TORRO-976874 format. One record per residue: residue number from 0; chain; x, y, z of N, C-alpha, C in turn. Coordinates in nm, 3 decimals. Each point is the difference from the previous one (the first is absolute). Last residue first. Layout:
// TORRO-976874
NUM,A,X,Y,Z,X,Y,Z,X,Y,Z
...
***
This chain:
// TORRO-976874
130,A,-1.775,27.594,-3.882,0.096,0.043,-0.005,-0.128,0.144,0.133
129,A,0.035,-0.475,-0.220,-0.064,0.046,0.132,0.068,0.121,0.065
128,A,0.079,-0.250,-0.410,-0.102,-0.015,-0.003,-0.088,0.076,0.131
127,A,0.468,0.171,-0.224,-0.004,-0.129,0.053,-0.189,0.005,0.004
126,A,0.391,0.156,-0.344,-0.091,0.083,0.036,-0.046,-0.136,0.132
125,A,0.508,0.003,-0.170,-0.155,-0.037,-0.071,-0.077,0.060,0.114
124,A,0.532,0.050,-0.053,-0.125,0.067,0.026,-0.136,0.004,-0.030
123,A,0.401,-0.308,-0.055,0.020,0.094,0.146,-0.088,0.063,0.007
122,A,0.030,-0.282,-0.359,0.013,-0.104,0.067,0.018,0.131,0.159
121,A,-0.084,0.195,-0.398,-0.132,-0.060,0.014,0.054,-0.128,0.104
120,A,0.330,0.262,-0.227,-0.082,0.108,0.046,-0.080,-0.085,0.059
119,A,0.341,-0.148,-0.309,-0.024,-0.079,0.142,-0.096,0.070,0.099
118,A,0.099,0.123,-0.472,-0.045,-0.131,0.046,-0.026,-0.042,0.101
117,A,0.172,0.426,-0.076,-0.157,-0.037,-0.034,-0.025,-0.101,0.020
116,A,0.442,0.078,0.061,-0.101,0.055,0.121,-0.124,-0.049,-0.053
115,A,0.291,-0.074,-0.338,0.012,-0.095,0.142,-0.092,0.050,0.116
114,A,0.059,0.269,-0.420,-0.098,-0.125,0.018,0.015,-0.084,0.113
113,A,0.281,0.364,0.008,-0.146,0.043,0.052,-0.092,-0.164,-0.044
112,A,0.446,-0.030,-0.098,0.008,0.003,0.139,-0.166,0.061,0.069
111,A,0.175,-0.045,-0.506,-0.018,-0.102,0.074,-0.037,0.008,0.139
110,A,0.070,0.402,-0.195,-0.123,-0.057,-0.042,-0.019,-0.167,0.063
109,A,0.429,0.224,0.067,-0.137,0.103,0.044,-0.115,-0.074,-0.007
108,A,0.425,-0.281,-0.027,-0.022,0.091,-0.064,-0.149,0.059,0.119
107,A,0.508,-0.294,0.072,-0.203,-0.036,-0.020,-0.051,0.197,-0.054
106,A,0.468,-0.288,0.203,-0.026,0.105,-0.173,-0.113,-0.021,-0.017
105,A,0.293,-0.087,0.462,-0.110,-0.045,-0.096,-0.018,0.095,-0.090
104,A,0.391,0.083,0.335,0.005,-0.116,-0.150,-0.080,-0.090,-0.008
103,A,0.015,0.354,0.342,0.024,-0.119,0.034,0.006,-0.121,-0.099
102,A,-0.097,0.473,-0.066,0.151,-0.035,0.072,-0.001,-0.107,0.024
101,A,-0.400,0.087,-0.231,0.131,-0.008,-0.074,0.122,-0.006,0.072
100,A,-0.410,-0.001,0.233,0.044,-0.108,-0.050,0.097,-0.019,-0.103
99,A,0.061,0.335,0.424,-0.114,-0.056,-0.108,0.032,-0.118,-0.068
98,A,0.094,0.282,0.504,0.051,-0.024,-0.113,-0.098,-0.040,-0.079
97,A,0.192,0.287,0.479,-0.127,-0.045,-0.077,0.071,-0.060,-0.130
96,A,0.149,0.018,0.537,0.025,0.080,-0.150,-0.113,-0.072,-0.060
95,A,0.011,0.115,0.508,0.016,-0.096,-0.067,0.023,0.050,-0.153
94,A,0.030,0.245,0.425,0.093,-0.098,0.002,-0.003,-0.099,-0.087
93,A,-0.343,0.389,0.053,0.162,0.024,-0.083,0.121,-0.084,0.053
92,A,-0.554,0.071,-0.009,0.060,-0.111,0.047,0.144,-0.008,-0.039
91,A,-0.424,0.267,-0.103,0.092,0.019,0.161,0.083,-0.085,0.021
90,A,-0.286,-0.021,-0.404,-0.072,-0.045,0.137,0.074,0.054,0.119
89,A,0.339,0.046,-0.387,-0.156,-0.074,-0.018,-0.042,-0.041,0.077
88,A,0.301,0.406,-0.112,0.042,-0.139,0.119,-0.174,-0.048,-0.014
87,A,0.327,0.331,-0.369,-0.156,-0.026,0.049,0.033,-0.151,0.123
86,A,0.357,0.193,-0.333,-0.034,0.124,0.101,-0.131,-0.036,0.052
85,A,0.230,-0.319,-0.249,0.093,0.026,0.113,-0.071,0.149,0.094
84,A,-0.195,-0.247,-0.376,-0.061,-0.036,0.132,0.105,0.029,0.089
83,A,0.033,0.028,-0.449,-0.049,0.112,0.053,-0.023,-0.028,0.126
82,A,0.270,-0.290,-0.226,0.042,0.105,0.040,-0.114,0.121,0.060
81,A,-0.120,-0.410,-0.211,-0.003,-0.016,0.166,0.086,0.097,0.054
80,A,-0.305,-0.034,-0.484,0.129,0.067,0.027,0.027,-0.003,0.169
79,A,-0.400,-0.356,-0.239,0.056,0.147,0.068,0.144,0.020,0.000
78,A,-0.304,-0.400,-0.119,0.124,0.026,-0.060,0.054,0.179,0.016
77,A,-0.373,-0.275,0.249,0.036,-0.139,-0.095,0.133,0.099,-0.063
76,A,-0.290,0.049,0.438,0.133,0.032,-0.072,0.029,-0.083,-0.083
75,A,-0.446,0.120,0.192,0.023,-0.089,0.036,0.158,0.042,-0.104
74,A,-0.410,0.233,0.311,0.086,0.000,-0.111,0.099,-0.082,0.006
73,A,-0.564,0.098,0.151,0.146,-0.046,0.017,0.099,0.016,-0.075
72,A,-0.487,0.228,0.186,0.025,-0.156,-0.037,0.149,-0.036,0.035
71,A,-0.455,0.407,-0.030,0.142,-0.050,-0.034,0.048,-0.148,-0.006
70,A,-0.489,0.105,0.223,0.060,0.062,-0.082,0.147,-0.035,-0.018
69,A,-0.489,-0.203,0.204,0.171,-0.021,-0.011,0.025,0.083,-0.112
68,A,-0.466,-0.031,0.323,0.041,-0.012,-0.154,0.145,0.023,-0.008
67,A,-0.298,0.018,0.417,0.041,-0.117,-0.039,0.035,-0.036,-0.194
66,A,-0.037,0.407,0.240,-0.149,-0.056,0.028,0.007,-0.111,-0.086
65,A,0.443,0.189,-0.062,-0.094,0.087,0.049,-0.125,-0.072,-0.023
64,A,0.529,-0.069,-0.037,-0.101,-0.057,0.041,-0.102,0.088,0.061
63,A,0.556,-0.044,-0.238,-0.111,0.103,0.065,-0.149,-0.115,-0.018
62,A,0.571,-0.154,-0.086,-0.179,0.007,0.024,-0.047,0.107,0.003
61,A,0.487,-0.227,-0.103,-0.057,0.155,0.002,-0.125,0.006,-0.004
60,A,0.520,-0.382,-0.021,-0.197,0.036,0.030,-0.017,0.125,0.057
59,A,0.444,-0.249,-0.278,-0.041,0.094,0.091,-0.180,0.031,0.014
58,A,0.463,-0.359,-0.188,-0.137,0.047,-0.013,-0.055,0.075,0.101
57,A,0.428,-0.184,-0.009,0.018,-0.028,-0.158,-0.135,0.062,-0.027
56,A,0.360,0.058,0.417,-0.141,-0.043,-0.053,-0.009,0.015,-0.125
55,A,0.413,-0.240,0.299,-0.030,0.087,-0.056,-0.161,0.045,-0.043
54,A,0.413,-0.292,0.279,-0.159,0.029,-0.013,-0.008,0.135,-0.048
53,A,0.464,-0.242,-0.094,-0.083,0.081,0.109,-0.152,-0.008,-0.060
52,A,0.378,-0.193,-0.222,-0.045,-0.099,0.101,-0.067,0.094,0.113
51,A,0.178,0.126,-0.476,0.099,0.007,0.125,-0.050,-0.067,0.127
50,A,-0.255,0.075,-0.364,0.097,-0.081,-0.077,0.142,-0.023,0.122
49,A,-0.509,0.070,0.229,0.067,0.052,-0.151,0.112,-0.078,-0.037
48,A,-0.469,-0.164,0.252,0.171,0.041,0.006,0.009,0.035,-0.139
47,A,-0.506,0.109,0.173,0.106,-0.093,-0.061,0.184,0.016,0.039
46,A,-0.617,0.177,0.113,0.133,0.009,0.020,0.065,-0.104,-0.101
45,A,-0.435,0.311,0.068,0.029,-0.119,-0.008,0.145,0.021,-0.039
44,A,-0.371,0.253,0.337,0.053,0.027,-0.151,0.046,-0.138,-0.047
43,A,-0.002,0.221,0.508,-0.073,-0.003,-0.117,0.036,-0.009,-0.103
42,A,0.206,-0.120,0.472,0.004,0.056,-0.101,-0.107,-0.057,-0.093
41,A,0.110,-0.244,0.409,0.013,0.132,0.038,0.031,0.140,-0.100
40,A,-0.084,-0.462,-0.110,-0.091,-0.035,0.111,0.018,0.174,0.034
39,A,0.106,-0.151,-0.472,0.083,0.011,0.126,-0.113,0.026,0.081
38,A,-0.046,-0.264,-0.487,-0.055,0.093,0.089,0.101,0.016,0.120
37,A,0.144,-0.200,-0.485,-0.107,-0.034,0.082,-0.038,0.137,0.073
36,A,0.299,-0.296,-0.473,-0.055,0.131,0.086,-0.081,-0.005,0.098
35,A,0.278,-0.222,-0.398,-0.043,-0.021,0.127,0.000,0.079,0.039
34,A,-0.035,-0.049,-0.555,0.051,0.078,0.149,-0.048,-0.079,0.095
33,A,-0.111,-0.107,-0.394,0.067,-0.069,-0.025,0.097,0.071,0.126
32,A,-0.414,0.092,-0.239,0.104,0.039,-0.047,0.125,-0.056,0.033
31,A,-0.386,-0.098,0.210,-0.011,-0.016,-0.140,0.115,0.027,-0.066
30,A,-0.027,0.130,0.408,0.041,-0.150,0.021,-0.037,-0.024,-0.168
29,A,-0.101,0.433,0.108,0.117,-0.030,0.028,0.047,-0.137,-0.007
28,A,-0.458,0.080,0.038,0.037,0.037,-0.146,0.169,-0.002,-0.017
27,A,-0.191,-0.103,0.415,-0.088,-0.069,-0.091,0.056,0.026,-0.153
26,A,0.088,0.299,0.346,0.096,-0.112,0.019,-0.029,-0.115,-0.089
25,A,-0.272,0.361,0.007,0.142,0.052,-0.081,0.052,-0.081,0.007
24,A,-0.394,-0.101,0.237,-0.019,0.030,-0.145,0.116,0.048,-0.073
23,A,-0.002,-0.019,0.463,-0.003,-0.127,-0.064,0.030,-0.002,-0.117
22,A,-0.066,0.398,0.211,0.149,-0.051,0.007,-0.040,-0.154,-0.102
21,A,-0.391,0.225,0.071,0.093,0.078,-0.113,0.129,-0.056,-0.018
20,A,-0.279,-0.152,0.357,-0.028,-0.081,-0.109,0.055,0.078,-0.129
19,A,0.043,0.167,0.444,0.125,-0.144,-0.019,-0.082,-0.049,-0.109
18,A,-0.184,0.393,0.123,0.114,0.043,-0.095,0.117,-0.162,0.006
17,A,-0.514,-0.026,0.142,0.052,0.072,-0.204,0.189,-0.001,0.010
16,A,-0.171,-0.119,0.432,-0.035,-0.104,-0.090,0.019,0.056,-0.160
15,A,0.026,0.317,0.352,0.139,-0.089,0.002,-0.038,-0.130,-0.068
14,A,-0.377,0.312,0.023,0.130,0.063,-0.077,0.089,-0.091,0.012
13,A,-0.514,-0.141,0.000,0.139,-0.007,0.095,0.130,0.047,-0.073
12,A,-0.518,-0.124,-0.134,0.050,0.105,0.059,0.061,0.006,0.107
11,A,-0.111,-0.262,-0.492,0.027,-0.037,0.160,0.047,0.131,0.068
10,A,-0.247,-0.069,-0.427,0.117,-0.109,-0.005,0.029,-0.052,0.177
9,A,-0.342,0.342,-0.193,-0.028,-0.082,-0.063,0.103,-0.137,-0.030
8,A,0.114,0.430,0.256,-0.143,-0.038,0.073,-0.075,-0.120,-0.118
7,A,0.381,0.201,-0.132,0.020,-0.093,0.112,-0.126,-0.023,0.074
6,A,0.091,0.226,-0.522,-0.067,0.001,0.143,0.023,-0.133,0.093
5,A,0.371,0.205,-0.360,-0.080,-0.079,0.048,-0.134,0.027,0.081
4,A,0.466,0.167,-0.338,-0.132,0.015,0.053,-0.101,-0.082,0.057
3,A,0.565,0.075,-0.144,-0.113,-0.079,0.018,-0.089,0.025,0.083
2,A,0.468,0.106,-0.282,-0.092,0.092,0.049,-0.122,-0.115,0.031
1,A,0.539,-0.037,-0.116,-0.141,-0.077,-0.016,-0.087,0.085,0.102
0,A,0.535,0.077,-0.304,-0.127,0.016,0.140,-0.083,-0.063,-0.041
***
């Protein structure tokens, strides 16, 4: 889970931009790990193809913004027990399965993944001069 706390008034006061940049950031980290993932126009979150060839959610977005300060963030599935998702309908999308890095055959540690998120952060959430 990544809890992102930013002052959007120092970046860009645009909720859609913020959600899109969260997704872009996650996609960039997944790309570094060798995972082909992306956004879907009709759904929030980050998606990839599972081993059965189905579109599957690999990362969920859940944010709160108050006075242009962001709270909460995202959950990237590294190696959870996917059986636990049988009783959960992520984002109300029951027709799509959930996957994880481990289920896709990628062996990465939590620490390695966190390091990649830290490394790529500034590319997506740099403060602007004209905020």
